[in-house]
C-alpha positions as CSV (number, residue, x, y, z in Angstrom):
1,M,-10.2,-5.5,17.5
2,G,-9.2,-2.7,15.1
3,R,-6.0,-0.9,16.1
4,Q,-5.6,2.7,17.2
5,V,-4.5,5.6,14.8
6,S,-1.1,6.0,16.6
7,E,-0.2,2.5,15.4
8,L,-1.0,2.8,11.7
9,G,1.0,0.4,9.6
10,V,-0.3,-0.5,6.2
11,A,-0.2,-3.6,4.0
12,I,-0.9,-3.3,0.3
13,I,-2.3,-6.5,-1.3
14,G,-1.8,-6.3,-5.1
15,C,1.2,-4.4,-6.2
16,G,0.2,-3.3,-9.7
17,L,-0.6,0.2,-10.9
18,I,-3.2,1.0,-8.3
19,G,-1.1,-0.5,-5.5
20,H,1.7,1.9,-6.4
21,K,-0.7,4.8,-6.5
22,R,-1.9,3.8,-3.0
23,A,1.6,3.5,-1.7
24,K,2.4,7.1,-2.7
25,A,-0.7,8.4,-0.9
26,L,-0.3,7.1,2.7
27,G,0.4,10.4,4.4
28,G,1.9,9.7,7.8
29,A,1.1,6.0,7.8
30,R,3.9,3.5,7.1
31,L,3.9,0.8,4.5
32,M,4.9,-2.4,6.3
33,V,4.1,-5.2,3.9
34,C,3.6,-5.6,0.2
35,A,1.9,-8.8,-1.0
36,D,1.4,-10.0,-4.6
37,I,1.2,-13.4,-6.2
38,A,4.2,-12.2,-8.3
39,Q,7.2,-12.0,-6.1
40,D,8.9,-9.4,-8.4
41,R,6.0,-7.0,-8.1
42,A,5.9,-7.3,-4.3
43,D,9.7,-6.8,-4.2
44,K,9.5,-3.7,-6.4
45,L,6.9,-1.9,-4.3
46,A,8.5,-3.0,-1.0
47,A,11.8,-1.6,-2.1
48,T,10.4,1.9,-2.1
49,V,10.2,1.9,1.7
50,P,13.1,0.8,4.0
51,G,12.2,-2.2,6.2
52,C,9.0,-3.1,4.2
53,R,8.5,-6.8,3.7
54,A,7.5,-8.5,0.4
55,V,5.4,-11.6,0.5
56,T,3.4,-13.7,-2.0
57,D,0.6,-14.8,0.3
58,W,-1.9,-12.2,1.3
59,K,-2.6,-14.1,4.6
60,D,1.0,-13.3,5.7
61,A,0.3,-9.6,5.3
62,V,-3.0,-9.5,7.1
63,R,-1.6,-11.5,10.0
64,D,1.3,-9.1,10.6
65,P,0.8,-7.5,14.0
66,A,2.5,-4.3,12.7
67,V,-0.3,-3.8,10.2
68,S,-3.5,-1.8,11.1
69,I,-4.8,-1.1,7.6
70,V,-5.0,-3.5,4.7
71,M,-5.4,-2.0,1.3
72,I,-6.7,-4.4,-1.4
73,A,-5.9,-3.7,-5.0
74,T,-6.1,-7.1,-6.6
75,L,-8.2,-8.4,-9.5
76,H,-11.9,-8.5,-8.8
77,D,-12.1,-12.2,-8.1
78,T,-10.1,-11.9,-4.9
79,L,-11.2,-8.5,-3.5
80,A,-14.0,-9.8,-1.3
81,E,-12.1,-12.9,-0.1
82,I,-9.2,-10.9,1.1
83,A,-11.5,-8.3,2.7
84,H,-13.2,-11.0,4.7
85,G,-9.8,-12.4,5.7
86,A,-8.4,-9.0,6.7
87,V,-11.5,-8.2,8.8
88,A,-11.3,-11.5,10.5
89,A,-7.8,-10.7,11.4
90,G,-9.0,-7.4,13.0
91,K,-7.7,-5.0,10.4
92,H,-9.3,-1.9,8.9
93,V,-9.7,-2.3,5.2
94,L,-9.7,-0.1,2.1
95,I,-10.9,-2.2,-0.8
96,E,-10.8,-0.9,-4.3
97,K,-14.0,-0.7,-6.3
98,P,-16.1,-2.6,-7.3
99,A,-15.1,-4.5,-4.0
100,A,-16.3,-7.8,-5.4
101,R,-17.6,-9.5,-8.6
102,N,-21.1,-9.4,-7.3
103,A,-23.0,-8.2,-4.2
104,A,-23.3,-11.7,-2.7
105,E,-19.6,-11.9,-2.2
106,L,-19.9,-9.0,0.3
107,A,-22.5,-10.7,2.3
108,G,-21.6,-10.7,6.0
109,L,-18.6,-8.4,5.6
110,A,-20.3,-5.4,7.4
111,E,-21.4,-7.6,10.3
112,A,-17.9,-9.2,10.6
113,A,-16.3,-5.7,10.6
114,A,-18.6,-4.5,13.3
115,A,-18.0,-7.5,15.4
116,N,-14.2,-7.1,15.1
117,G,-14.1,-3.3,15.6
118,C,-13.0,-2.7,12.1
119,L,-13.9,-0.2,9.4
120,V,-14.2,-0.9,5.7
121,R,-13.9,1.8,3.1
122,V,-14.5,1.2,-0.6
123,G,-12.1,3.0,-3.0
124,F,-14.5,5.2,-4.9
125,N,-11.7,7.8,-5.2
126,H,-13.5,9.8,-7.9
127,R,-15.5,11.5,-5.1
128,Y,-12.2,13.2,-4.1
129,H,-11.3,14.7,-7.4
130,R,-11.1,18.4,-7.1
131,A,-13.9,19.1,-9.6
132,L,-16.2,16.6,-8.1
133,Q,-15.6,18.0,-4.6
134,K,-16.3,21.5,-5.9
135,A,-19.5,20.2,-7.6
136,H,-20.7,18.6,-4.4
137,D,-20.0,21.8,-2.5
138,L,-22.0,23.8,-5.1
139,V,-24.9,21.3,-5.0
140,T,-25.1,21.1,-1.2
141,S,-24.9,25.0,-1.0
142,G,-28.1,25.1,-3.1
143,A,-26.5,27.0,-5.9
144,L,-28.2,24.8,-8.5
145,G,-31.6,24.7,-6.8
146,E,-33.5,21.4,-6.7
147,L,-31.7,18.8,-8.8
148,M,-33.6,17.3,-11.7
149,F,-31.2,14.9,-13.5
150,L,-27.6,14.2,-14.4
151,R,-25.9,12.8,-17.4
152,A,-22.4,11.1,-17.4
153,R,-20.0,9.3,-19.7
154,Y,-16.8,7.5,-18.8
155,G,-14.8,5.6,-21.4
156,H,-11.5,4.0,-22.3
157,G,-9.5,4.6,-25.5
158,G,-8.6,1.4,-27.3
159,R,-5.4,-0.6,-27.0
160,V,-4.3,-3.7,-28.8
161,G,-5.1,-6.9,-26.9
162,Y,-7.6,-5.3,-24.6
163,D,-9.9,-8.3,-25.2
164,R,-7.2,-10.7,-24.0
165,E,-6.6,-9.0,-20.6
166,W,-8.0,-10.2,-17.3
167,R,-10.9,-7.7,-17.6
168,A,-12.2,-9.8,-20.5
169,D,-12.3,-13.0,-18.3
170,P,-15.6,-13.0,-16.4
171,K,-14.3,-15.4,-13.8
172,K,-11.7,-12.8,-12.8
173,S,-13.6,-9.6,-13.5
174,G,-17.3,-10.4,-12.9
175,G,-18.1,-8.5,-16.1
176,G,-16.8,-6.0,-18.6
177,E,-16.8,-2.3,-18.9
178,L,-19.9,-1.8,-16.8
179,I,-18.2,-3.4,-13.7
180,D,-14.9,-1.7,-14.6
181,Q,-15.6,2.1,-15.0
182,G,-19.3,1.8,-14.4
183,P,-19.2,1.6,-10.6
184,H,-17.6,5.0,-10.4
185,L,-20.5,6.5,-12.4
186,V,-23.1,4.7,-10.3
187,D,-21.5,5.8,-7.1
188,L,-21.2,9.4,-8.2
189,A,-24.8,9.5,-9.3
190,R,-25.9,8.1,-6.0
191,W,-23.7,10.6,-4.2
192,F,-25.5,13.5,-5.9
193,L,-29.1,12.1,-6.3
194,G,-29.5,9.4,-3.6
195,D,-30.7,5.9,-3.9
196,F,-32.3,4.7,-7.1
197,A,-35.7,3.0,-7.0
198,D,-36.0,2.2,-10.7
199,V,-33.1,0.6,-12.7
200,D,-33.1,0.0,-16.4
201,G,-30.5,-0.2,-19.1
202,F,-28.6,-2.3,-21.5
203,A,-25.2,-3.8,-21.8
204,A,-23.7,-5.0,-25.1
205,T,-20.5,-6.3,-26.7
206,Y,-20.2,-4.3,-29.9
207,Y,-16.5,-4.4,-30.9
208,W,-14.1,-6.5,-28.7
209,D,-13.9,-10.2,-29.0
210,M,-14.7,-11.1,-25.5
211,P,-17.6,-12.7,-23.5
212,V,-18.2,-9.6,-21.4
213,D,-19.7,-6.2,-22.3
214,D,-17.8,-3.3,-23.8
215,N,-20.6,-0.8,-23.4
216,G,-23.2,-0.3,-20.6
217,F,-26.1,2.2,-20.7
218,L,-28.0,2.9,-17.6
219,L,-31.3,4.8,-16.9
220,L,-31.7,5.2,-13.1
221,K,-34.5,7.0,-11.3
222,T,-34.9,7.9,-7.7
223,A,-38.3,7.7,-5.9
224,E,-38.6,11.4,-6.6
225,K,-38.1,10.7,-10.4
226,K,-34.6,12.3,-10.4
227,V,-32.8,10.6,-13.3
228,A,-29.2,9.5,-13.9
229,F,-28.4,8.7,-17.5
230,L,-25.0,6.9,-17.5
231,H,-22.8,5.4,-20.2
232,A,-19.6,3.4,-19.6
233,S,-17.7,2.5,-22.7
234,C,-14.5,0.9,-23.9
235,T,-15.1,1.8,-27.5
236,E,-14.8,5.5,-26.6
237,W,-11.5,5.6,-28.6
238,K,-10.3,8.6,-26.7
239,N,-10.3,8.5,-22.9
240,T,-13.3,10.5,-21.8
241,F,-14.9,11.6,-18.6
242,S,-17.9,13.9,-18.7
243,F,-20.3,14.6,-15.8
244,E,-23.2,17.1,-16.0
245,I,-25.6,17.9,-13.2
246,Y,-28.8,19.8,-13.8
247,G,-30.8,21.8,-11.2
248,R,-33.8,24.1,-11.6
249,D,-31.4,27.1,-11.2
250,G,-28.3,26.0,-13.1
251,K,-26.0,23.4,-14.5
252,I,-22.6,22.0,-13.7
253,D,-20.4,20.6,-16.5
254,I,-17.3,18.6,-15.5
255,N,-14.8,17.4,-18.1
256,G,-11.5,15.5,-17.7
257,L,-9.9,13.7,-14.8
258,G,-6.3,14.8,-15.6
259,G,-3.7,12.8,-17.5
260,S,-5.0,11.1,-20.6
261,Y,-8.5,12.2,-19.7
262,G,-7.6,15.8,-20.2
263,T,-7.4,18.7,-17.8
264,E,-10.0,18.5,-15.0
265,R,-12.4,21.4,-15.6
266,L,-15.7,22.5,-14.0
267,T,-18.0,25.1,-15.4
268,F,-21.0,26.4,-13.5
269,Y,-23.9,27.9,-15.5
270,K,-26.1,30.0,-13.3
271,M,-29.5,30.8,-14.8
272,L,-30.6,34.4,-14.4
273,P,-34.1,35.6,-13.6
274,Q,-34.5,37.0,-17.1
275,M,-33.2,33.6,-18.6
276,G,-31.1,33.9,-21.7
277,P,-27.3,33.4,-21.6
278,P,-26.4,32.1,-18.1
279,E,-23.8,33.6,-15.7
280,T,-20.8,31.3,-16.3
281,T,-17.9,30.5,-13.9
282,S,-15.2,28.0,-14.6
283,W,-12.5,26.3,-12.6
284,E,-9.5,24.3,-13.9
285,Y,-7.4,21.8,-12.0
286,P,-4.2,21.2,-14.1
287,M,-2.3,20.0,-11.0
288,A,-1.6,16.4,-10.2
289,D,-4.5,14.1,-9.1
290,N,-4.6,14.2,-5.2
291,S,-7.8,12.1,-4.9
292,W,-5.9,9.1,-3.5
293,D,-4.3,11.2,-0.8
294,V,-7.5,13.0,0.2
295,E,-9.4,9.7,0.3
296,F,-6.9,7.9,2.5
297,S,-6.6,11.0,4.8
298,E,-10.4,10.8,5.3
299,F,-10.1,7.1,6.1
300,V,-7.6,7.8,8.8
301,Q,-10.1,10.3,10.2
302,D,-12.8,7.7,10.0
303,I,-10.6,5.4,12.1
304,R,-9.7,8.2,14.6
305,L,-13.3,9.2,15.0
306,K,-14.6,5.6,14.8
307,R,-16.9,6.9,12.0
308,Q,-18.4,4.7,9.3
309,P,-16.6,5.4,6.0
310,S,-18.4,7.0,3.1
311,A,-18.1,5.3,0.7
312,G,-18.5,2.0,2.5
313,I,-19.8,-1.5,2.0
314,R,-23.4,-0.4,1.4
315,D,-22.3,1.9,-1.4
316,A,-20.5,-1.0,-3.1
317,I,-23.4,-3.3,-2.7
318,E,-25.8,-0.8,-4.2
319,A,-23.6,-0.2,-7.2
320,L,-23.1,-4.0,-7.8
321,T,-26.8,-4.7,-7.4
322,I,-27.6,-2.2,-10.2
323,I,-24.9,-3.6,-12.4
324,E,-26.0,-7.1,-11.9
325,K,-29.6,-6.2,-12.9
326,I,-28.4,-4.7,-16.1
327,Y,-26.3,-7.8,-16.9
328,R,-29.3,-10.0,-16.1
329,I,-31.8,-8.1,-18.4
330,S,-29.1,-7.9,-21.1
331,G,-28.6,-11.7,-21.2
332,Y,-25.1,-11.9,-19.6
333,D,-24.4,-14.7,-17.2
334,H,-21.0,-14.3,-15.8
335,H,-21.4,-17.4,-13.6
336,A,-21.9,-19.7,-16.5
């Protein structure tokens, strides 16, 4: 059975960049075990907390009785396997997006979690960026009126050897750019507009020498014909995040995510009865990204309240199902 909040010990599986970000955002929880197939990476992260163990087998970490929460930040090919193993061991799980290489790998996870008294959260941390939180507040307050559509772009700048990294190996990644940055766009679009009844789009490999996509274009429609037009790209050449939401009474324009993506900014354009130039209000968030901290804090609340996390397994399955359809109609077979 899942453990109580007062006993929260954490294991981090995968001690790369994201594992380190997670370790710095644990609030009052305690890092007990670090696991990585590379001993030196596990040692380095474990050394940041007195008494923390370093192991190379994730099974050692999830079996540790001092661990209540397992955070999984490995490559895509092991995310689901470890999540299933952690839930079977009775642990709460935070699994990084996309949570699996495909939706089928998540089959049975929700049922197993329920049977073992565990909660599973999926790491869609972009929901917790300050600008996205502000946008959601504005939308739910009715400030934009009825929503009509949104348009978003998310892209990497280039780096030498990108096409020789693990992301270019479909066995490890499950796909290219569309399953890398694309899940964040799909998740945010569903967060604002709801489920999509119609899915269309195209994925292509324009530049990089790799068997996976480097660009994905999505046109998603809800049953009410609200539209999300999304573009994920790793030929953006300059790190880019742009998210625009359009309602009948106004528009929200978000740019940047901090760091190399530029200062996080939100501008709200409120249409006036006489039309013409809108009333314009802007917010800037130049401070450090706290989305990891806020997301984990909410997961602790989920556990305390025995509340299903949002985002959870269904959100990951919905995003993966959309991405798989785009891959299928674009001629990619990452199982081949």
